[in-house]
N, CA and C of each residue as an Amber inpcrd file, in Angstrom:
protein
   255
 102.6050000 105.3780000 100.6150000 101.4190000 104.2560000 101.1810000
 101.0620000 104.6770000 102.4830000  99.3390000 104.1840000 102.5470000
  99.2560000 104.2150000 103.7600000  98.2320000 102.9130000 104.1590000
  98.3150000 102.8000000 105.3130000  97.7840000 101.3320000 106.0530000
  97.2160000 101.9330000 107.0970000  95.7250000 101.2050000 107.0240000
  94.5970000 101.5970000 107.7550000  94.3320000 100.0820000 108.8950000
  94.2320000  99.8090000 109.9280000  94.0820000  98.7590000 110.4440000
  92.3680000  98.7980000 110.4880000  92.3270000  97.5110000 110.0200000
  90.1960000  97.9310000 110.1630000  89.6500000  97.4130000 111.1280000
  89.9340000  97.2940000 112.2790000  89.3030000  97.3390000 113.4150000
  89.3750000  98.5010000 114.3670000  90.3460000  98.8570000 114.5680000
  90.6530000 100.5510000 115.3140000  90.5780000 101.6020000 114.1270000
  90.6490000 101.0950000 112.8580000  91.0470000 102.4450000 112.1430000
  92.5850000 103.1880000 112.1990000  93.3200000 102.4120000 113.3780000
  94.5760000 103.4630000 112.5860000  95.2230000 102.9130000 111.9140000
  96.1040000 104.5340000 111.7240000  95.9270000 104.5160000 110.0250000
  97.6270000 105.2860000 110.4280000  98.6300000 104.5840000 109.1950000
  99.4260000 105.1780000 109.4340000 101.0040000 105.4300000 107.6780000
 101.4510000 105.9780000 107.7770000 101.5890000 106.3130000 106.3810000
 102.8710000 106.2330000 106.0390000 103.5800000 106.3160000 104.8080000
 105.2410000 106.3590000 104.4990000 104.8280000 106.7900000 102.6680000
 105.9210000 108.2410000 102.6240000 105.8810000 108.5400000 101.0180000
 107.0360000 107.4680000  99.7880000 106.6770000 107.7280000  99.1170000
 107.4580000 106.2850000  98.4660000 108.1070000 107.1920000  97.1090000
 109.2390000 107.4660000  97.0990000 110.6990000 107.7070000  95.8800000
 109.6250000 107.2890000  94.5600000 108.9820000 106.0460000  94.5870000
 108.7230000 105.4880000  93.0080000 107.6220000 104.2110000  93.2380000
 107.7360000 103.6000000  92.8070000 106.4630000 101.9120000  92.4150000
 106.8970000 101.5040000  92.8860000 108.0310000 101.0870000  91.9890000
 109.2430000  99.6560000  92.1300000 108.9600000  98.6430000  93.4670000
 108.8020000  97.4070000  93.0310000 108.5480000  96.7220000  94.1560000
 109.5830000  96.1910000  95.1220000 110.5310000  96.9360000  95.2140000
 111.6320000  96.7090000  96.4850000 110.9310000  97.5950000  97.4690000
 110.7780000  99.0510000  97.2350000 110.0370000 100.0460000  97.7500000
 108.3170000  99.8780000  98.2760000 108.0920000  99.1120000  97.2280000
 106.8760000  99.0010000  97.8960000 106.7860000  97.9470000  99.2670000
 107.7270000  96.6180000  98.9360000 107.8440000  95.7900000  99.9860000
 108.0000000  96.7630000 101.1470000 109.7700000  97.4810000 101.0660000
 110.5230000  98.2530000 102.2260000 109.1060000  98.9710000 102.7480000
 108.0030000  99.4780000 102.0320000 107.2790000 100.4810000 103.0630000
 106.3850000 100.0330000 103.3250000 105.5630000  98.7680000 103.3470000
 105.0710000  97.7860000 103.4070000 105.0970000  97.2030000 104.5210000
 107.1580000  96.3960000 104.8060000 106.8350000  96.0510000 106.6960000
 107.1680000  97.2640000 106.6570000 108.0540000  98.9840000 106.4620000
 107.8520000  99.4550000 107.6990000 106.1870000  99.8220000 108.3400000
 105.1030000 100.2930000 107.2500000 104.3270000 100.8120000 107.9520000
 103.3590000  99.7340000 108.2770000 103.0910000  98.4850000 108.1340000
 103.1840000  97.5130000 108.0890000 103.5370000  96.6940000 110.0480000
 104.7200000  97.4140000 109.9050000 104.6770000  96.5830000 111.5250000
 104.3760000  98.0290000 112.6280000 104.3020000  99.0940000 111.8630000
 104.1310000  99.7840000 113.0290000 101.8780000 100.6260000 113.4590000
 101.4500000  99.4780000 112.9600000  99.8540000  99.1410000 112.4420000
  99.8120000  97.9280000 113.6180000 100.7770000  97.1650000 113.1960000
 100.1630000  95.2950000 113.5930000 101.1450000  94.9990000 114.4810000
 101.5620000  96.2500000 115.3980000 102.5520000  95.7880000 116.8660000
 101.9960000  94.4820000 117.7020000 102.7910000  93.4220000 117.6230000
 102.5170000  92.3790000 118.5410000 101.7400000  91.4160000 117.9370000
 101.1480000  91.4100000 116.6620000 100.5420000  90.5280000 116.1300000
 100.7200000  89.3920000 115.6610000 100.5290000  88.2060000 115.3710000
 101.4370000  87.3120000 114.6600000 101.2080000  87.2120000 113.1750000
 100.5130000  87.8550000 112.8230000 100.6060000  87.4090000 110.7680000
  99.5010000  88.5030000 110.9770000  99.9020000  89.0130000 109.5800000
  98.7930000  90.4220000 109.1170000  98.9150000  90.2320000 107.4300000
  97.5760000  90.4690000 106.6990000  96.9440000  90.6030000 105.4950000
  96.8930000  92.1340000 105.5050000  97.7550000  92.7570000 104.0010000
  97.1680000  93.6680000 103.5600000  96.7930000  93.4850000 102.0270000
  95.0690000  94.1160000 101.9340000  94.8310000  93.8840000 100.5820000
  95.2070000  95.5460000 100.3540000  95.5610000  95.1960000  98.6370000
  96.4500000  96.3280000  98.2470000  95.5380000  96.5620000  96.8780000
  96.2970000  97.5440000  96.2810000  95.8980000  98.0530000  94.9860000
  96.1550000  97.0040000  93.8530000  95.5240000  97.0730000  92.8880000
  95.6360000  96.2190000  91.4440000  96.7220000  96.7830000  90.9790000
  97.7580000  97.8740000  91.2030000  98.4130000  98.3460000  90.5260000
 100.2160000  96.9390000  90.4660000 100.4870000  97.0730000  89.5110000
 101.3630000  95.8130000  88.7330000 102.2920000  95.6530000  90.4280000
 102.8790000  96.9400000  90.7470000 104.0030000  96.6420000  91.5700000
 103.5170000  95.7490000  92.4400000 101.8210000  96.3310000  93.2220000
 101.6870000  95.2290000  94.1640000 101.2430000  93.5080000  93.7490000
 101.2340000  93.4990000  92.7160000 101.4000000  91.9900000  91.7530000
 102.0670000  91.4580000  92.1670000 103.4720000  91.9970000  92.3450000
 104.4070000  90.8400000  92.7720000 104.3040000  90.9250000  94.3290000
 104.1020000  91.1670000  94.5380000 104.5330000  90.7990000  96.3770000
 103.6760000  89.8830000  96.9860000 102.5820000  89.3650000  95.3770000
 101.5850000  88.1030000  96.0010000 101.8450000  87.5840000  97.0570000
 103.2190000  86.6030000  96.4300000 103.7970000  85.3730000  96.9830000
 105.2470000  85.9200000  97.4000000 105.3480000  86.5800000  97.9480000
 106.6600000  87.4070000  98.1050000 107.5400000  86.3580000  99.5570000
 108.5320000  86.2390000  99.0790000 109.3790000  85.3280000 100.0020000
 109.2520000  86.6290000 101.2640000 110.5700000  87.6690000 100.7930000
 110.2290000  88.4330000 101.9960000 109.6130000  89.1060000 102.8640000
 108.4530000  89.5470000 102.8640000 106.8790000  89.3490000 103.3950000
 107.0900000  88.8650000 103.6910000 106.5930000  86.8410000 103.2750000
 106.4600000  86.4210000 104.4310000 106.9720000  85.3090000 105.5240000
 108.6220000  86.1490000 105.3160000 109.4820000  86.3210000 106.4710000
 108.7960000  87.2530000 107.4320000 108.4080000  88.2540000 107.0050000
 107.6980000  89.1680000 108.3020000 106.8600000  88.5470000 108.5070000
 106.1890000  87.6960000 108.0340000 104.8990000  87.6080000 108.9790000
 103.5140000  87.9610000 108.2650000 103.8180000  88.7170000 106.4160000
 102.9010000  89.3750000 106.2760000 102.4530000  88.6180000 104.6470000
 101.3190000  89.3100000 104.8380000 100.7730000  88.0980000 103.0130000
 100.5120000  89.6790000 102.2430000 100.2700000  89.5970000 101.0040000
  99.3070000  90.7940000 100.4940000  98.2060000  89.6970000  99.5330000
  97.2520000  90.8750000  99.5070000  96.0560000  90.2330000  98.4010000
  95.5630000  91.3110000  97.5520000  94.9610000  90.8840000  96.8450000
  94.3120000  91.8610000  95.6500000  93.0740000  92.6350000  96.0520000
  92.7760000  93.8700000  96.4490000  91.3410000  93.9340000  96.6220000
  90.5550000  94.5000000  95.8860000  89.5170000  94.5150000  96.4510000
  88.4730000  94.3260000  94.5840000  88.8790000  94.4750000  93.5370000
  88.9700000  93.4840000  92.8280000  89.0990000  93.3680000  91.4550000
  88.3470000  93.9120000  91.0400000  87.2110000  93.2710000  91.0000000
  86.0190000  93.6980000  90.2880000  85.4520000  95.3780000  89.9540000
  85.8990000  95.7970000  91.2560000  85.5690000  97.1010000  91.1480000
  86.2680000  98.0090000  89.5230000  85.7090000  99.0440000  89.2810000
  85.8050000  99.1840000  87.6970000  86.4320000 100.7410000  88.2860000
  86.5690000 101.2140000  89.2780000  87.1030000 102.3790000  89.5920000
  88.5630000 101.8770000  90.3170000  88.8480000 100.2860000  90.6460000
  90.5620000 100.0400000  90.8510000  90.9020000  99.3750000  89.9880000
  90.2000000  99.0210000  88.9330000  91.3740000  98.4700000  87.2780000
  91.2150000  98.9770000  86.8820000  90.8080000 100.7610000  86.1480000
  90.6430000 101.2540000  84.9270000  91.2330000 102.6530000  85.4940000
  92.0090000 103.2200000  84.3410000  91.8560000 104.0480000  84.9940000
  91.6290000 105.2660000  84.5390000  91.1620000 106.8330000  85.5670000
  90.6890000 107.5110000  85.0140000  91.0210000 107.9830000  83.4080000
  89.8690000 108.7220000  82.9450000  90.4490000 110.0200000  82.0010000
  90.2150000 110.6680000  81.9950000  90.5980000 111.9960000  82.1250000
  90.4660000 113.6540000  81.7630000  90.5750000 114.1830000  82.8650000
  91.3590000 113.1800000  84.1180000  91.4890000 113.8170000  85.1730000
  93.0370000 114.5070000  84.8810000
């Protein structure tokens, strides 16, 4: 997982073992807190993968003052798989 802050482009990343909801939530909290130190609230724009969709109204993320939104849903490169790769 890679998180990039939009104003300064500060980037942090973490390797994931799988793409399950719990793994994505933990990585999102770990990486976001690194990037957004001292912020009162953070919103992450994520890929439209099923694991991220389950985190949209996640209570545990809300307790950490993190929100998620699906980014660029209408972009065909984000919603369709690439064939032939």
